[in-house]
C-alpha positions in Angstrom: -57.7 42.5 -7.6 -54.3 43.7 -8.5 -53.0 43.5 -5.4 -54.2 39.9 -4.9 -52.6 38.9 -8.1 -49.2 40.4 -7.3 -49.5 38.2 -4.0 -50.0 35.2 -5.9 -47.3 35.6 -8.4 -44.8 36.4 -5.9 -45.5 33.3 -4.0 -45.2 31.0 -7.2 -41.9 32.7 -7.8 -40.9 32.0 -4.2 -41.6 28.3 -4.6 -40.0 28.1 -7.7 -36.8 29.4 -6.4 -36.7 27.1 -3.3 -37.2 24.2 -5.8 -34.5 25.3 -7.9 -32.0 25.7 -5.0 -33.0 22.3 -3.8 -32.3 20.6 -7.1 -29.1 22.4 -7.5 -27.7 21.3 -4.0 -28.6 17.6 -5.1 -26.9 18.0 -8.5 -23.5 19.0 -6.3 -23.7 16.3 -4.1 -23.6 13.7 -7.2 -20.8 15.4 -8.8 -18.7 14.8 -5.7 -19.3 11.0 -5.8 -16.3 9.3 -7.3 -17.1 5.8 -8.5 -14.8 3.1 -7.5 -12.1 1.9 -10.1 -11.7 -1.6 -8.4 -12.4 -4.3 -10.9 -15.8 -6.3 -10.5 -15.5 -9.8 -10.5 -16.3 -11.3 -13.8 -15.3 -8.2 -15.8 -11.4 -8.9 -16.1 -11.8 -11.5 -18.7 -14.1 -11.5 -21.7 -15.6 -14.8 -22.1 -13.8 -16.0 -18.7 -15.8 -19.0 -17.0 -15.1 -21.6 -14.2 -16.2 -24.3 -16.5 -14.0 -27.3 -17.2 -12.8 -27.4 -20.9 -10.9 -30.0 -22.9 -9.9 -30.9 -26.5 -8.8 -34.3 -28.1 -5.4 -35.9 -27.9 -3.3 -35.1 -30.8 -1.7 -37.4 -33.3 2.2 -36.5 -32.5 4.1 -36.6 -29.3 4.5 -33.1 -27.9 7.4 -31.9 -25.5 7.1 -29.1 -22.9 10.0 -26.6 -23.2 9.3 -23.6 -21.0 6.6 -22.1 -18.5 6.1 -18.4 -17.7 4.2 -16.4 -15.4 3.0 -12.9 -15.8 0.7 -10.2 -14.1 -0.9 -8.8 -17.2 -3.0 -6.1 -15.5 -4.7 -4.9 -12.1 -6.8 -8.2 -12.0 -5.4 -10.6 -14.8 -2.6 -13.1 -14.5 -1.2 -15.1 -17.2 0.5 -18.5 -17.6 2.3 -19.5 -20.7 3.1 -23.0 -21.6 5.7 -23.3 -24.8 6.1 -27.0 -26.5 7.8 -28.4 -29.5 6.3 -31.0 -31.5 7.7 -34.0 -33.2 5.4 -34.1 -36.2 3.0 -31.5 -37.0 3.6 -28.2 -35.3 0.5 -28.2 -33.3 -0.3 -27.7 -29.6 -1.2 -30.6 -27.3 -4.6 -31.6 -26.5 -5.5 -30.6 -23.0 -8.0 -31.0 -20.1 -8.4 -27.7 -17.7 -10.7 -27.9 -14.5 -10.8 -26.7 -10.8 -10.1 -29.8 -8.7 -9.6 -30.4 -4.9 -6.0 -31.2 -3.7 -3.8 -32.9 -2.7 -2.7 -34.4 -6.0 -0.8 -37.6 -6.5 2.7 -37.6 -8.1 2.8 -40.6 -10.4 6.5 -40.7 -10.3 7.3 -40.4 -6.4 3.9 -41.6 -5.1 3.8 -38.6 -2.9 0.7 -36.4 -2.3 1.3 -32.6 -3.3 -0.6 -29.5 -2.3 0.7 -26.4 -3.8 0.3 -23.1 -2.1 -3.6 -21.7 -2.8 -6.9 -22.2 -1.7 -8.4 -23.3 -5.0 -6.5 -25.3 -7.7 -6.9 -25.0 -11.6 -5.5 -28.1 -12.9 -4.0 -28.2 -16.7 -3.4 -31.7 -18.2 -1.6 -31.9 -21.4 -2.3 -35.1 -23.3 0.4 -37.1 -25.2 3.1 -34.7 -23.8 6.5 -35.3 -21.9 9.7 -33.7 -21.0 12.1 -36.5 -21.8 12.7 -36.8 -25.9 14.5 -39.5 -27.2 16.5 -38.7 -30.4 19.1 -40.7 -32.2 22.4 -40.6 -30.7 26.0 -41.3 -31.7 26.2 -44.6 -34.1 22.4 -44.8 -34.0 22.0 -45.4 -30.3 19.0 -43.5 -28.7 19.9 -40.6 -26.7 17.4 -39.4 -24.0 17.3 -35.6 -23.5 15.2 -33.5 -21.1 13.3 -30.6 -22.9 12.4 -28.7 -19.6 14.3 -27.5 -16.9 13.3 -29.7 -13.6 14.7 -26.9 -11.5 11.6 -24.8 -12.5 8.9 -27.3 -11.6 7.6 -25.2 -9.0 7.0 -21.2 -9.6 6.2 -18.9 -6.5 6.2 -15.5 -8.1 5.4 -12.3 -6.0 3.3 -9.4 -7.1 0.4 -11.5 -8.8 -3.2 -10.8 -8.5 -4.3 -14.3 -7.6 -1.8 -16.6 -8.4 0.1 -18.2 -5.5 1.9 -21.0 -7.1 2.4 -23.2 -10.3 3.7 -26.5 -9.7 4.4 -29.2 -12.0 3.2 -32.6 -10.8 4.1 -35.8 -12.6 0.9 -37.5 -14.2 0.2 -40.7 -16.0 2.2 -41.9 -18.8 2.6 -39.4 -21.7 0.5 -36.8 -19.7 2.2 -33.6 -18.0 0.0 -31.9 -15.3 0.4 -28.2 -13.7 -1.7 -27.3 -10.7 -2.1 -23.3 -10.5 -2.6 -22.5 -6.8 -5.0 -19.4 -6.4 -6.6 -17.3 -3.6 -9.9 -18.6 -4.7 -11.7 -19.9 -7.7 -11.5 -17.4 -10.5 -12.9 -17.4 -14.2 -10.2 -18.1 -16.6 -9.7 -18.8 -20.2 -7.3 -20.8 -22.5 -6.0 -20.3 -25.8 -3.8 -22.3 -28.1 -1.9 -21.5 -31.1 0.9 -22.5 -33.2 4.3 -20.4 -33.9 6.0 -20.0 -37.2 9.4 -21.1 -36.8 11.5 -20.8 -40.0 14.1 -23.4 -40.1 16.8 -24.3 -43.0 16.0 -27.5 -44.9 18.8 -29.5 -43.5 17.4 -28.9 -40.0 16.2 -32.5 -38.8 13.9 -31.1 -36.2 12.6 -27.8 -34.6 15.2 -26.5 -32.2 12.5 -23.8 -30.3 9.1 -23.7 -29.5 6.4 -24.5 -32.1 3.3 -23.9 -30.3 1.9 -22.2 -27.0 -0.9 -22.4 -24.7 -2.0 -19.4 -22.6 -4.1 -19.7 -19.7 -5.5 -16.2 -18.4 -6.9 -16.0 -14.9 -9.0 -13.0 -13.6 
């Protein structure tokens, strides 16, 4: 009886050893698997979406001053619009949505199709690039606030953005077409900028508000 018991115990120990060896081999293989660090679509931007968005038109005229394009990180591009407001220092109302090209230039009548496979269109309401201010002897003076030499921005090294282009819109509307490699989720944020001015300054000399579009 003792011999039989020893045989049974030896068999159990052998089976347990084999299972332990097999389990350890599986663990070694799992630790060798390196997770991919590539960004997953939809995870670049918190609250990002491809849905259209809009805000009401403001009460005061707004003037576009500058546009800049930046690659924020490995999957997000940023477009920043800066404005000066004639009245209250608020950003303009806007409409933003994906639209098919080409796009009509309301000044020349030409159809424009920027680089890219998808177009994110941003329209700023009650906004212009030519400001009328009192000139010498009370005569009106027309001054451009935005350098039209930068109406097309084609940066290199971006994630998705291929071209950002100013396309003349209807009266008192500025529209920018952002050409992308495909439709991507986006966010849009508007904010005012504190600009300290001396009391004798009749109007702001720099940007008073900003709208930021992030695309990922």
